[in-house]
PDB file of N, CA, C and O in Angstrom:
ATOM      1  N   ASP A   1      -4.185  39.095  32.114  1.00  0.00           N
ATOM      2  CA  ASP A   1      -5.122  40.162  31.847  1.00  0.00           C
ATOM      3  C   ASP A   1      -4.936  40.718  30.443  1.00  0.00           C
ATOM      4  O   ASP A   1      -5.909  41.032  29.757  1.00  0.00           O
ATOM      5  N   ARG A   2      -3.689  40.837  30.023  1.00  0.00           N
ATOM      6  CA  ARG A   2      -3.434  41.411  28.689  1.00  0.00           C
ATOM      7  C   ARG A   2      -3.975  40.516  27.573  1.00  0.00           C
ATOM      8  O   ARG A   2      -4.546  41.013  26.602  1.00  0.00           O
ATOM      9  N   ALA A   3      -3.799  39.209  27.709  1.00  0.00           N
ATOM     10  CA  ALA A   3      -4.311  38.290  26.685  1.00  0.00           C
ATOM     11  C   ALA A   3      -5.834  38.323  26.651  1.00  0.00           C
ATOM     12  O   ALA A   3      -6.436  38.313  25.577  1.00  0.00           O
ATOM     13  N   LEU A   4      -6.450  38.361  27.812  1.00  0.00           N
ATOM     14  CA  LEU A   4      -7.905  38.412  27.893  1.00  0.00           C
ATOM     15  C   LEU A   4      -8.424  39.727  27.319  1.00  0.00           C
ATOM     16  O   LEU A   4      -9.403  39.746  26.574  1.00  0.00           O
ATOM     17  N   TYR A   5      -7.760  40.820  27.672  1.00  0.00           N
ATOM     18  CA  TYR A   5      -8.160  42.125  27.126  1.00  0.00           C
ATOM     19  C   TYR A   5      -7.925  42.172  25.615  1.00  0.00           C
ATOM     20  O   TYR A   5      -8.738  42.735  24.881  1.00  0.00           O
ATOM     21  N   GLY A   6      -6.834  41.593  25.150  1.00  0.00           N
ATOM     22  CA  GLY A   6      -6.573  41.539  23.711  1.00  0.00           C
ATOM     23  C   GLY A   6      -7.673  40.790  22.976  1.00  0.00           C
ATOM     24  O   GLY A   6      -8.095  41.199  21.894  1.00  0.00           O
ATOM     25  N   ALA A   7      -8.137  39.690  23.567  1.00  0.00           N
ATOM     26  CA  ALA A   7      -9.239  38.941  22.963  1.00  0.00           C
ATOM     27  C   ALA A   7     -10.510  39.783  22.942  1.00  0.00           C
ATOM     28  O   ALA A   7     -11.230  39.799  21.944  1.00  0.00           O
ATOM     29  N   ALA A   8     -10.784  40.478  24.036  1.00  0.00           N
ATOM     30  CA  ALA A   8     -11.975  41.336  24.094  1.00  0.00           C
ATOM     31  C   ALA A   8     -11.892  42.453  23.062  1.00  0.00           C
ATOM     32  O   ALA A   8     -12.887  42.768  22.409  1.00  0.00           O
ATOM     33  N   GLN A   9     -10.715  43.054  22.909  1.00  0.00           N
ATOM     34  CA  GLN A   9     -10.544  44.104  21.898  1.00  0.00           C
ATOM     35  C   GLN A   9     -10.776  43.566  20.498  1.00  0.00           C
ATOM     36  O   GLN A   9     -11.452  44.208  19.694  1.00  0.00           O
ATOM     37  N   ALA A  10     -10.227  42.403  20.195  1.00  0.00           N
ATOM     38  CA  ALA A  10     -10.376  41.814  18.866  1.00  0.00           C
ATOM     39  C   ALA A  10     -11.841  41.506  18.568  1.00  0.00           C
ATOM     40  O   ALA A  10     -12.330  41.789  17.474  1.00  0.00           O
ATOM     41  N   ILE A  11     -12.527  40.932  19.531  1.00  0.00           N
ATOM     42  CA  ILE A  11     -13.943  40.611  19.353  1.00  0.00           C
ATOM     43  C   ILE A  11     -14.752  41.888  19.174  1.00  0.00           C
ATOM     44  O   ILE A  11     -15.611  41.967  18.295  1.00  0.00           O
ATOM     45  N   ALA A  12     -14.480  42.884  20.005  1.00  0.00           N
ATOM     46  CA  ALA A  12     -15.197  44.159  19.892  1.00  0.00           C
ATOM     47  C   ALA A  12     -14.994  44.772  18.517  1.00  0.00           C
ATOM     48  O   ALA A  12     -15.937  45.298  17.926  1.00  0.00           O
ATOM     49  N   ALA A  13     -13.770  44.709  18.003  1.00  0.00           N
ATOM     50  CA  ALA A  13     -13.501  45.256  16.672  1.00  0.00           C
ATOM     51  C   ALA A  13     -14.303  44.508  15.608  1.00  0.00           C
ATOM     52  O   ALA A  13     -14.851  45.124  14.693  1.00  0.00           O
ATOM     53  N   GLU A  14     -14.371  43.182  15.728  1.00  0.00           N
ATOM     54  CA  GLU A  14     -15.160  42.380  14.784  1.00  0.00           C
ATOM     55  C   GLU A  14     -16.641  42.749  14.833  1.00  0.00           C
ATOM     56  O   GLU A  14     -17.336  42.699  13.819  1.00  0.00           O
ATOM     57  N   LEU A  15     -17.119  43.121  16.031  1.00  0.00           N
ATOM     58  CA  LEU A  15     -18.522  43.467  16.219  1.00  0.00           C
ATOM     59  C   LEU A  15     -18.804  44.942  15.937  1.00  0.00           C
ATOM     60  O   LEU A  15     -19.959  45.367  15.916  1.00  0.00           O
ATOM     61  N   GLY A  16     -17.743  45.717  15.721  1.00  0.00           N
ATOM     62  CA  GLY A  16     -17.916  47.140  15.450  1.00  0.00           C
ATOM     63  C   GLY A  16     -18.240  47.965  16.683  1.00  0.00           C
ATOM     64  O   GLY A  16     -18.872  49.017  16.584  1.00  0.00           O
ATOM     65  N   ILE A  17     -17.803  47.485  17.855  1.00  0.00           N
ATOM     66  CA  ILE A  17     -17.999  48.253  19.084  1.00  0.00           C
ATOM     67  C   ILE A  17     -16.644  48.565  19.704  1.00  0.00           C
ATOM     68  O   ILE A  17     -15.641  47.934  19.368  1.00  0.00           O
ATOM     69  N   ALA A  18     -16.617  49.527  20.597  1.00  0.00           N
ATOM     70  CA  ALA A  18     -15.364  49.950  21.208  1.00  0.00           C
ATOM     71  C   ALA A  18     -15.270  49.461  22.646  1.00  0.00           C
ATOM     72  O   ALA A  18     -16.254  49.483  23.386  1.00  0.00           O
ATOM     73  N   VAL A  19     -14.094  49.026  23.028  1.00  0.00           N
ATOM     74  CA  VAL A  19     -13.768  48.784  24.433  1.00  0.00           C
ATOM     75  C   VAL A  19     -12.463  49.511  24.688  1.00  0.00           C
ATOM     76  O   VAL A  19     -11.609  49.606  23.806  1.00  0.00           O
ATOM     77  N   SER A  20     -12.317  50.019  25.893  1.00  0.00           N
ATOM     78  CA  SER A  20     -11.093  50.736  26.212  1.00  0.00           C
ATOM     79  C   SER A  20     -10.700  50.435  27.653  1.00  0.00           C
ATOM     80  O   SER A  20     -11.555  50.202  28.508  1.00  0.00           O
ATOM     81  N   PRO A  21      -9.399  50.443  27.907  1.00  0.00           N
ATOM     82  CA  PRO A  21      -8.961  50.199  29.284  1.00  0.00           C
ATOM     83  C   PRO A  21      -9.252  51.429  30.139  1.00  0.00           C
ATOM     84  O   PRO A  21      -8.918  52.553  29.764  1.00  0.00           O
ATOM     85  N   GLU A  22      -9.864  51.207  31.261  1.00  0.00           N
ATOM     86  CA  GLU A  22     -10.180  52.292  32.177  1.00  0.00           C
ATOM     87  C   GLU A  22      -9.916  51.823  33.597  1.00  0.00           C
ATOM     88  O   GLU A  22     -10.021  50.636  33.904  1.00  0.00           O
ATOM     89  N   VAL A  23      -9.578  52.753  34.438  1.00  0.00           N
ATOM     90  CA  VAL A  23      -9.380  52.466  35.854  1.00  0.00           C
ATOM     91  C   VAL A  23     -10.432  53.254  36.618  1.00  0.00           C
ATOM     92  O   VAL A  23     -10.662  54.434  36.353  1.00  0.00           O
ATOM     93  N   SER A  24     -11.068  52.580  37.573  1.00  0.00           N
ATOM     94  CA  SER A  24     -12.047  53.277  38.406  1.00  0.00           C
ATOM     95  C   SER A  24     -11.948  52.761  39.827  1.00  0.00           C
ATOM     96  O   SER A  24     -11.431  51.671  40.072  1.00  0.00           O
ATOM     97  N   GLY A  25     -12.436  53.535  40.737  1.00  0.00           N
ATOM     98  CA  GLY A  25     -12.425  53.141  42.129  1.00  0.00           C
ATOM     99  C   GLY A  25     -13.611  52.250  42.440  1.00  0.00           C
ATOM    100  O   GLY A  25     -14.467  52.011  41.587  1.00  0.00           O
ATOM    101  N   GLY A  26     -13.651  51.774  43.640  1.00  0.00           N
ATOM    102  CA  GLY A  26     -14.791  50.973  44.060  1.00  0.00           C
ATOM    103  C   GLY A  26     -14.474  49.501  44.124  1.00  0.00           C
ATOM    104  O   GLY A  26     -13.356  49.070  43.840  1.00  0.00           O
ATOM    105  N   GLY A  27     -15.473  48.742  44.500  1.00  0.00           N
ATOM    106  CA  GLY A  27     -15.313  47.305  44.648  1.00  0.00           C
ATOM    107  C   GLY A  27     -15.945  46.556  43.499  1.00  0.00           C
ATOM    108  O   GLY A  27     -16.806  47.078  42.791  1.00  0.00           O
ATOM    109  N   SER A  28     -15.508  45.332  43.325  1.00  0.00           N
ATOM    110  CA  SER A  28     -16.004  44.496  42.243  1.00  0.00           C
ATOM    111  C   SER A  28     -15.730  43.046  42.594  1.00  0.00           C
ATOM    112  O   SER A  28     -14.796  42.745  43.338  1.00  0.00           O
ATOM    113  N   ASP A  29     -16.542  42.148  42.058  1.00  0.00           N
ATOM    114  CA  ASP A  29     -16.242  40.725  42.213  1.00  0.00           C
ATOM    115  C   ASP A  29     -14.903  40.394  41.556  1.00  0.00           C
ATOM    116  O   ASP A  29     -14.245  39.423  41.929  1.00  0.00           O
ATOM    117  N   GLY A  30     -14.506  41.203  40.580  1.00  0.00           N
ATOM    118  CA  GLY A  30     -13.214  41.017  39.927  1.00  0.00           C
ATOM    119  C   GLY A  30     -12.044  41.168  40.881  1.00  0.00           C
ATOM    120  O   GLY A  30     -10.952  40.679  40.593  1.00  0.00           O
ATOM    121  N   ASN A  31     -12.248  41.835  42.011  1.00  0.00           N
ATOM    122  CA  ASN A  31     -11.177  41.947  43.006  1.00  0.00           C
ATOM    123  C   ASN A  31     -10.782  40.576  43.530  1.00  0.00           C
ATOM    124  O   ASN A  31      -9.614  40.338  43.836  1.00  0.00           O
ATOM    125  N   PHE A  32     -11.745  39.678  43.635  1.00  0.00           N
ATOM    126  CA  PHE A  32     -11.459  38.340  44.155  1.00  0.00           C
ATOM    127  C   PHE A  32     -10.637  37.521  43.156  1.00  0.00           C
ATOM    128  O   PHE A  32      -9.636  36.910  43.529  1.00  0.00           O
ATOM    129  N   THR A  33     -11.054  37.509  41.901  1.00  0.00           N
ATOM    130  CA  THR A  33     -10.313  36.728  40.906  1.00  0.00           C
ATOM    131  C   THR A  33      -8.957  37.357  40.612  1.00  0.00           C
ATOM    132  O   THR A  33      -7.972  36.649  40.400  1.00  0.00           O
ATOM    133  N   GLY A  34      -8.907  38.678  40.599  1.00  0.00           N
ATOM    134  CA  GLY A  34      -7.627  39.360  40.394  1.00  0.00           C
ATOM    135  C   GLY A  34      -6.641  39.049  41.505  1.00  0.00           C
ATOM    136  O   GLY A  34      -5.453  38.845  41.254  1.00  0.00           O
ATOM    137  N   ALA A  35      -7.139  39.012  42.741  1.00  0.00           N
ATOM    138  CA  ALA A  35      -6.280  38.703  43.892  1.00  0.00           C
ATOM    139  C   ALA A  35      -5.744  37.280  43.825  1.00  0.00           C
ATOM    140  O   ALA A  35      -4.698  36.980  44.399  1.00  0.00           O
ATOM    141  N   LEU A  36      -6.457  36.403  43.126  1.00  0.00           N
ATOM    142  CA  LEU A  36      -5.991  35.028  42.957  1.00  0.00           C
ATOM    143  C   LEU A  36      -5.019  34.894  41.787  1.00  0.00           C
ATOM    144  O   LEU A  36      -4.534  33.801  41.494  1.00  0.00           O
ATOM    145  N   GLY A  37      -4.740  36.020  41.121  1.00  0.00           N
ATOM    146  CA  GLY A  37      -3.821  35.995  39.993  1.00  0.00           C
ATOM    147  C   GLY A  37      -4.458  35.511  38.703  1.00  0.00           C
ATOM    148  O   GLY A  37      -3.749  35.168  37.757  1.00  0.00           O
ATOM    149  N   ARG A  38      -5.769  35.478  38.649  1.00  0.00           N
ATOM    150  CA  ARG A  38      -6.483  35.024  37.452  1.00  0.00           C
ATOM    151  C   ARG A  38      -6.772  36.200  36.532  1.00  0.00           C
ATOM    152  O   ARG A  38      -7.098  37.291  37.000  1.00  0.00           O
ATOM    153  N   PRO A  39      -6.655  35.987  35.240  1.00  0.00           N
ATOM    154  CA  PRO A  39      -6.989  37.069  34.304  1.00  0.00           C
ATOM    155  C   PRO A  39      -8.422  37.543  34.553  1.00  0.00           C
ATOM    156  O   PRO A  39      -9.349  36.738  34.647  1.00  0.00           O
ATOM    157  N   THR A  40      -8.585  38.850  34.658  1.00  0.00           N
ATOM    158  CA  THR A  40      -9.872  39.419  35.047  1.00  0.00           C
ATOM    159  C   THR A  40     -10.170  40.677  34.261  1.00  0.00           C
ATOM    160  O   THR A  40      -9.336  41.578  34.169  1.00  0.00           O
ATOM    161  N   LEU A  41     -11.360  40.734  33.695  1.00  0.00           N
ATOM    162  CA  LEU A  41     -11.867  41.959  33.083  1.00  0.00           C
ATOM    163  C   LEU A  41     -13.137  42.336  33.827  1.00  0.00           C
ATOM    164  O   LEU A  41     -13.889  41.469  34.273  1.00  0.00           O
ATOM    165  N   ASP A  42     -13.364  43.607  33.954  1.00  0.00           N
ATOM    166  CA  ASP A  42     -14.565  44.089  34.616  1.00  0.00           C
ATOM    167  C   ASP A  42     -15.203  45.133  33.716  1.00  0.00           C
ATOM    168  O   ASP A  42     -14.540  45.677  32.833  1.00  0.00           O
ATOM    169  N   GLY A  43     -16.455  45.413  33.922  1.00  0.00           N
ATOM    170  CA  GLY A  43     -17.116  46.456  33.155  1.00  0.00           C
ATOM    171  C   GLY A  43     -17.584  46.021  31.784  1.00  0.00           C
ATOM    172  O   GLY A  43     -17.677  46.848  30.876  1.00  0.00           O
ATOM    173  N   LEU A  44     -17.883  44.745  31.610  1.00  0.00           N
ATOM    174  CA  LEU A  44     -18.344  44.261  30.310  1.00  0.00           C
ATOM    175  C   LEU A  44     -19.864  44.296  30.168  1.00  0.00           C
ATOM    176  O   LEU A  44     -20.404  43.896  29.136  1.00  0.00           O
ATOM    177  N   GLY A  45     -20.541  44.768  31.189  1.00  0.00           N
ATOM    178  CA  GLY A  45     -21.992  44.853  31.146  1.00  0.00           C
ATOM    179  C   GLY A  45     -22.470  46.020  30.292  1.00  0.00           C
ATOM    180  O   GLY A  45     -21.672  46.673  29.620  1.00  0.00           O
ATOM    181  N   PRO A  46     -23.763  46.277  30.320  1.00  0.00           N
ATOM    182  CA  PRO A  46     -24.312  47.355  29.497  1.00  0.00           C
ATOM    183  C   PRO A  46     -23.794  48.720  29.934  1.00  0.00           C
ATOM    184  O   PRO A  46     -23.398  48.909  31.085  1.00  0.00           O
ATOM    185  N   CYS A  47     -23.803  49.645  29.022  1.00  0.00           N
ATOM    186  CA  CYS A  47     -23.400  51.021  29.316  1.00  0.00           C
ATOM    187  C   CYS A  47     -24.538  51.719  30.045  1.00  0.00           C
ATOM    188  O   CYS A  47     -25.704  51.360  29.882  1.00  0.00           O
ATOM    189  N   GLY A  48     -24.198  52.703  30.838  1.00  0.00           N
ATOM    190  CA  GLY A  48     -25.209  53.455  31.564  1.00  0.00           C
ATOM    191  C   GLY A  48     -24.581  54.612  32.309  1.00  0.00           C
ATOM    192  O   GLY A  48     -23.454  55.014  32.021  1.00  0.00           O
ATOM    193  N   ALA A  49     -25.311  55.141  33.259  1.00  0.00           N
ATOM    194  CA  ALA A  49     -24.813  56.284  34.042  1.00  0.00           C
ATOM    195  C   ALA A  49     -25.588  56.350  35.353  1.00  0.00           C
ATOM    196  O   ALA A  49     -26.563  55.625  35.552  1.00  0.00           O
ATOM    197  N   GLY A  50     -25.142  57.222  36.231  1.00  0.00           N
ATOM    198  CA  GLY A  50     -25.819  57.449  37.497  1.00  0.00           C
ATOM    199  C   GLY A  50     -25.606  56.347  38.514  1.00  0.00           C
ATOM    200  O   GLY A  50     -26.501  56.048  39.305  1.00  0.00           O
ATOM    201  N   LEU A  51     -24.421  55.735  38.503  1.00  0.00           N
ATOM    202  CA  LEU A  51     -24.127  54.593  39.364  1.00  0.00           C
ATOM    203  C   LEU A  51     -24.552  54.832  40.816  1.00  0.00           C
ATOM    204  O   LEU A  51     -24.123  55.804  41.439  1.00  0.00           O
ATOM    205  N   HIS A  52     -25.379  53.962  41.340  1.00  0.00           N
ATOM    206  CA  HIS A  52     -25.862  53.965  42.731  1.00  0.00           C
ATOM    207  C   HIS A  52     -26.608  55.242  43.109  1.00  0.00           C
ATOM    208  O   HIS A  52     -26.647  55.609  44.284  1.00  0.00           O
ATOM    209  N   ALA A  53     -27.189  55.910  42.144  1.00  0.00           N
ATOM    210  CA  ALA A  53     -27.952  57.130  42.414  1.00  0.00           C
ATOM    211  C   ALA A  53     -29.404  56.916  42.005  1.00  0.00           C
ATOM    212  O   ALA A  53     -29.735  55.917  41.365  1.00  0.00           O
ATOM    213  N   HIS A  54     -30.256  57.844  42.371  1.00  0.00           N
ATOM    214  CA  HIS A  54     -31.681  57.729  42.031  1.00  0.00           C
ATOM    215  C   HIS A  54     -31.913  57.719  40.526  1.00  0.00           C
ATOM    216  O   HIS A  54     -32.898  57.158  40.047  1.00  0.00           O
ATOM    217  N   ASP A  55     -31.004  58.342  39.787  1.00  0.00           N
ATOM    218  CA  ASP A  55     -31.179  58.390  38.328  1.00  0.00           C
ATOM    219  C   ASP A  55     -30.329  57.346  37.607  1.00  0.00           C
ATOM    220  O   ASP A  55     -30.074  57.470  36.409  1.00  0.00           O
ATOM    221  N   GLU A  56     -29.886  56.310  38.340  1.00  0.00           N
ATOM    222  CA  GLU A  56     -29.099  55.251  37.707  1.00  0.00           C
ATOM    223  C   GLU A  56     -29.908  54.627  36.571  1.00  0.00           C
ATOM    224  O   GLU A  56     -31.102  54.360  36.713  1.00  0.00           O
ATOM    225  N   HIS A  57     -29.239  54.402  35.450  1.00  0.00           N
ATOM    226  CA  HIS A  57     -29.934  53.822  34.301  1.00  0.00           C
ATOM    227  C   HIS A  57     -28.935  53.131  33.383  1.00  0.00           C
ATOM    228  O   HIS A  57     -27.726  53.341  33.486  1.00  0.00           O
ATOM    229  N   LEU A  58     -29.455  52.311  32.490  1.00  0.00           N
ATOM    230  CA  LEU A  58     -28.597  51.697  31.487  1.00  0.00           C
ATOM    231  C   LEU A  58     -29.121  52.043  30.109  1.00  0.00           C
ATOM    232  O   LEU A  58     -30.295  52.361  29.920  1.00  0.00           O
ATOM    233  N   ASN A  59     -28.221  51.970  29.168  1.00  0.00           N
ATOM    234  CA  ASN A  59     -28.542  52.257  27.771  1.00  0.00           C
ATOM    235  C   ASN A  59     -29.009  50.950  27.144  1.00  0.00           C
ATOM    236  O   ASN A  59     -28.204  50.051  26.900  1.00  0.00           O
ATOM    237  N   LEU A  60     -30.311  50.845  26.884  1.00  0.00           N
ATOM    238  CA  LEU A  60     -30.869  49.601  26.344  1.00  0.00           C
ATOM    239  C   LEU A  60     -30.223  49.203  25.026  1.00  0.00           C
ATOM    240  O   LEU A  60     -30.085  48.014  24.742  1.00  0.00           O
ATOM    241  N   ALA A  61     -29.826  50.181  24.217  1.00  0.00           N
ATOM    242  CA  ALA A  61     -29.202  49.868  22.932  1.00  0.00           C
ATOM    243  C   ALA A  61     -27.848  49.186  23.102  1.00  0.00           C
ATOM    244  O   ALA A  61     -27.356  48.552  22.168  1.00  0.00           O
ATOM    245  N   SER A  62     -27.240  49.307  24.281  1.00  0.00           N
ATOM    246  CA  SER A  62     -25.936  48.675  24.506  1.00  0.00           C
ATOM    247  C   SER A  62     -26.052  47.206  24.891  1.00  0.00           C
ATOM    248  O   SER A  62     -25.050  46.491  24.878  1.00  0.00           O
ATOM    249  N   LEU A  63     -27.252  46.740  25.233  1.00  0.00           N
ATOM    250  CA  LEU A  63     -27.410  45.354  25.692  1.00  0.00           C
ATOM    251  C   LEU A  63     -26.998  44.324  24.642  1.00  0.00           C
ATOM    252  O   LEU A  63     -26.192  43.441  24.934  1.00  0.00           O
ATOM    253  N   GLY A  64     -27.533  44.422  23.440  1.00  0.00           N
ATOM    254  CA  GLY A  64     -27.228  43.436  22.396  1.00  0.00           C
ATOM    255  C   GLY A  64     -25.738  43.336  22.088  1.00  0.00           C
ATOM    256  O   GLY A  64     -25.186  42.236  22.115  1.00  0.00           O
ATOM    257  N   PRO A  65     -25.070  44.459  21.793  1.00  0.00           N
ATOM    258  CA  PRO A  65     -23.638  44.392  21.506  1.00  0.00           C
ATOM    259  C   PRO A  65     -22.807  43.871  22.679  1.00  0.00           C
ATOM    260  O   PRO A  65     -21.841  43.136  22.473  1.00  0.00           O
ATOM    261  N   ARG A  66     -23.173  44.243  23.900  1.00  0.00           N
ATOM    262  CA  ARG A  66     -22.410  43.782  25.061  1.00  0.00           C
ATOM    263  C   ARG A  66     -22.629  42.289  25.301  1.00  0.00           C
ATOM    264  O   ARG A  66     -21.698  41.587  25.694  1.00  0.00           O
ATOM    265  N   ILE A  67     -23.845  41.796  25.072  1.00  0.00           N
ATOM    266  CA  ILE A  67     -24.103  40.356  25.193  1.00  0.00           C
ATOM    267  C   ILE A  67     -23.302  39.602  24.134  1.00  0.00           C
ATOM    268  O   ILE A  67     -22.723  38.554  24.420  1.00  0.00           O
ATOM    269  N   ALA A  68     -23.268  40.132  22.914  1.00  0.00           N
ATOM    270  CA  ALA A  68     -22.494  39.493  21.842  1.00  0.00           C
ATOM    271  C   ALA A  68     -21.010  39.462  22.193  1.00  0.00           C
ATOM    272  O   ALA A  68     -20.338  38.458  21.957  1.00  0.00           O
ATOM    273  N   LEU A  69     -20.499  40.547  22.751  1.00  0.00           N
ATOM    274  CA  LEU A  69     -19.090  40.599  23.161  1.00  0.00           C
ATOM    275  C   LEU A  69     -18.816  39.536  24.217  1.00  0.00           C
ATOM    276  O   LEU A  69     -17.860  38.770  24.096  1.00  0.00           O
ATOM    277  N   MET A  70     -19.640  39.486  25.240  1.00  0.00           N
ATOM    278  CA  MET A  70     -19.424  38.532  26.323  1.00  0.00           C
ATOM    279  C   MET A  70     -19.554  37.090  25.838  1.00  0.00           C
ATOM    280  O   MET A  70     -18.746  36.241  26.215  1.00  0.00           O
ATOM    281  N   ALA A  71     -20.548  36.804  25.016  1.00  0.00           N
ATOM    282  CA  ALA A  71     -20.739  35.441  24.508  1.00  0.00           C
ATOM    283  C   ALA A  71     -19.529  35.002  23.683  1.00  0.00           C
ATOM    284  O   ALA A  71     -19.034  33.887  23.846  1.00  0.00           O
ATOM    285  N   ASN A  72     -19.061  35.870  22.808  1.00  0.00           N
ATOM    286  CA  ASN A  72     -17.890  35.533  21.987  1.00  0.00           C
ATOM    287  C   ASN A  72     -16.641  35.386  22.838  1.00  0.00           C
ATOM    288  O   ASN A  72     -15.806  34.523  22.566  1.00  0.00           O
ATOM    289  N   LEU A  73     -16.502  36.209  23.853  1.00  0.00           N
ATOM    290  CA  LEU A  73     -15.340  36.113  24.736  1.00  0.00           C
ATOM    291  C   LEU A  73     -15.355  34.792  25.497  1.00  0.00           C
ATOM    292  O   LEU A  73     -14.309  34.165  25.663  1.00  0.00           O
ATOM    293  N   LEU A  74     -16.520  34.363  25.958  1.00  0.00           N
ATOM    294  CA  LEU A  74     -16.623  33.077  26.662  1.00  0.00           C
ATOM    295  C   LEU A  74     -16.251  31.911  25.753  1.00  0.00           C
ATOM    296  O   LEU A  74     -15.642  30.941  26.205  1.00  0.00           O
ATOM    297  N   VAL A  75     -16.610  31.998  24.483  1.00  0.00           N
ATOM    298  CA  VAL A  75     -16.264  30.943  23.533  1.00  0.00           C
ATOM    299  C   VAL A  75     -14.746  30.876  23.351  1.00  0.00           C
ATOM    300  O   VAL A  75     -14.176  29.788  23.269  1.00  0.00           O
ATOM    301  N   ARG A  76     -14.100  32.030  23.287  1.00  0.00           N
ATOM    302  CA  ARG A  76     -12.654  32.068  23.036  1.00  0.00           C
ATOM    303  C   ARG A  76     -11.787  31.902  24.249  1.00  0.00           C
ATOM    304  O   ARG A  76     -10.610  31.569  24.114  1.00  0.00           O
ATOM    305  N   VAL A  77     -12.319  32.120  25.433  1.00  0.00           N
ATOM    306  CA  VAL A  77     -11.490  32.158  26.645  1.00  0.00           C
ATOM    307  C   VAL A  77     -10.774  30.829  26.895  1.00  0.00           C
ATOM    308  O   VAL A  77      -9.694  30.826  27.486  1.00  0.00           O
ATOM    309  N   GLY A  78     -11.330  29.729  26.473  1.00  0.00           N
ATOM    310  CA  GLY A  78     -10.675  28.449  26.667  1.00  0.00           C
ATOM    311  C   GLY A  78      -9.407  28.304  25.848  1.00  0.00           C
ATOM    312  O   GLY A  78      -8.636  27.368  26.062  1.00  0.00           O
ATOM    313  N   HIS A  79      -9.184  29.205  24.924  1.00  0.00           N
ATOM    314  CA  HIS A  79      -8.013  29.132  24.063  1.00  0.00           C
ATOM    315  C   HIS A  79      -6.928  30.136  24.436  1.00  0.00           C
ATOM    316  O   HIS A  79      -5.960  30.308  23.695  1.00  0.00           O
ATOM    317  N   LEU A  80      -7.086  30.808  25.598  1.00  0.00           N
ATOM    318  CA  LEU A  80      -6.097  31.791  26.041  1.00  0.00           C
ATOM    319  C   LEU A  80      -5.095  31.130  26.982  1.00  0.00           C
ATOM    320  O   LEU A  80      -5.453  30.226  27.737  1.00  0.00           O
ATOM    321  N   PRO A  81      -3.825  31.583  26.937  1.00  0.00           N
ATOM    322  CA  PRO A  81      -2.849  31.046  27.900  1.00  0.00           C
ATOM    323  C   PRO A  81      -3.231  31.437  29.308  1.00  0.00           C
ATOM    324  O   PRO A  81      -3.668  32.564  29.539  1.00  0.00           O
ATOM    325  N   THR A  82      -3.074  30.517  30.267  1.00  0.00           N
ATOM    326  CA  THR A  82      -3.441  30.790  31.655  1.00  0.00           C
ATOM    327  C   THR A  82      -2.260  31.184  32.516  1.00  0.00           C
ATOM    328  O   THR A  82      -2.444  31.716  33.611  1.00  0.00           O
ATOM    329  N   GLY A  83      -1.060  30.935  32.046  1.00  0.00           N
ATOM    330  CA  GLY A  83       0.112  31.239  32.847  1.00  0.00           C
ATOM    331  C   GLY A  83       0.448  30.133  33.836  1.00  0.00           C
ATOM    332  O   GLY A  83       1.415  30.260  34.587  1.00  0.00           O
ATOM    333  N   ASP A  84      -0.318  29.062  33.854  1.00  0.00           N
ATOM    334  CA  ASP A  84      -0.061  27.944  34.779  1.00  0.00           C
ATOM    335  C   ASP A  84       0.963  27.000  34.200  1.00  0.00           C
ATOM    336  O   ASP A  84       1.308  26.001  34.832  1.00  0.00           O
TER     337      ASP A  84
END
């Protein structure tokens, strides 16, 4: 997780966007990969607010930078140590 997060931080810095480690409650598909001992990051989607409420929304301006972060992370992920 640390190597994957380090890569995400480096890419975000190159793109001029911020990522920060946060802990939140709830469920995620990341629970499955994390339980398998695989490096897992969650919350890389667009920014927004009102989770699961009538006023749930996303910040459209966050889409481009978040897509760029994810695309660059996917390109680099093959070069991270897996621990295997």
